[in-house]
N, C-alpha and C positions, 0 to 999 in steps of 0.2 A: 504494499500498500504507499502510497504517496506521502509525502507530510503535508497536512492539512495547511495550508496557510490561506490568509485573506488578503486582499489589497489592501492600502493605504486607506482607500474611503470607508471599506465596509469594516477595517479593524476600527477605527475611530466612531465610525456607528455604533458597533456591537460595545466599544468602551463605554458611550454615552450610553446606554441602555444598563450596562452594568452601573453606573453611575448614578442613573434614573432609579434603580432597585433599592440599590443601598439607601438612598438619600428618601423615598418615600415607604419601603417596607422595614426599613432597619433604621430610620431617624439617624442614620448617620451621612457623612460627608467621606467621598472617597477621591482623590485625584486621579486626571487622566491617566498618569504612570502607573498607578497602581491596580488602574481598572485596566489597562493592558496586559500589566504585567498577571492579574488574575485570567484574563482572558487567555493568555500564552496558557498558562499551569492548565487551565480546564481543557483549551484545546489539545495538548500533548497528552493528558492522563486520562480523558476522557471522551474526547473525540472520534476516538476508534468503536468505541460500540454505539453511537448514534452514526456513524458512518457505516458502519455493520449492519446496523437494523435499518436504515434506508434502501441497502443492496437485497435483504430481506423482502423488504416490502416491493422493490421495484421486481425483485424474482417473480413473486406472489401476483404482481399486476401484469407479467407479460403472459406465465403461466394460463392464466385467466384467458387472452388473448388467444393464444396458442391454442386451449380448450376449443374455444367459441371457434375459430377456424377449422380444427380438424373436426368440428359436430357439422358445420357447414358441409364441408367437404364430403362426409359420407351422408349427408342430403343429397348430393347431387349424382353420390352412385345409382347404378340401372341394376335393375333387378335381372336376373340371368337365369334363364330356364333351361335345364338339362334336357327336356325333353323336346321333341322334334315335332 
């Protein structure tokens, strides 16, 4: 698995969300640097769990589509009679 990384804009947005959470839910102020540090920690330590869950969800979605296509193909089959 490739390292999970965010571009600068996404990282800033996520850090702002962390800051907002700390402020609203914990009544604590957290700086931009600390929020980015926390984001990096969670990305490295927990990110793979979310990534893998996303892959499992995608696999289920794809398999569902494949099953639908397989059913549609079966419906197209012609009956074959062995009698003349």
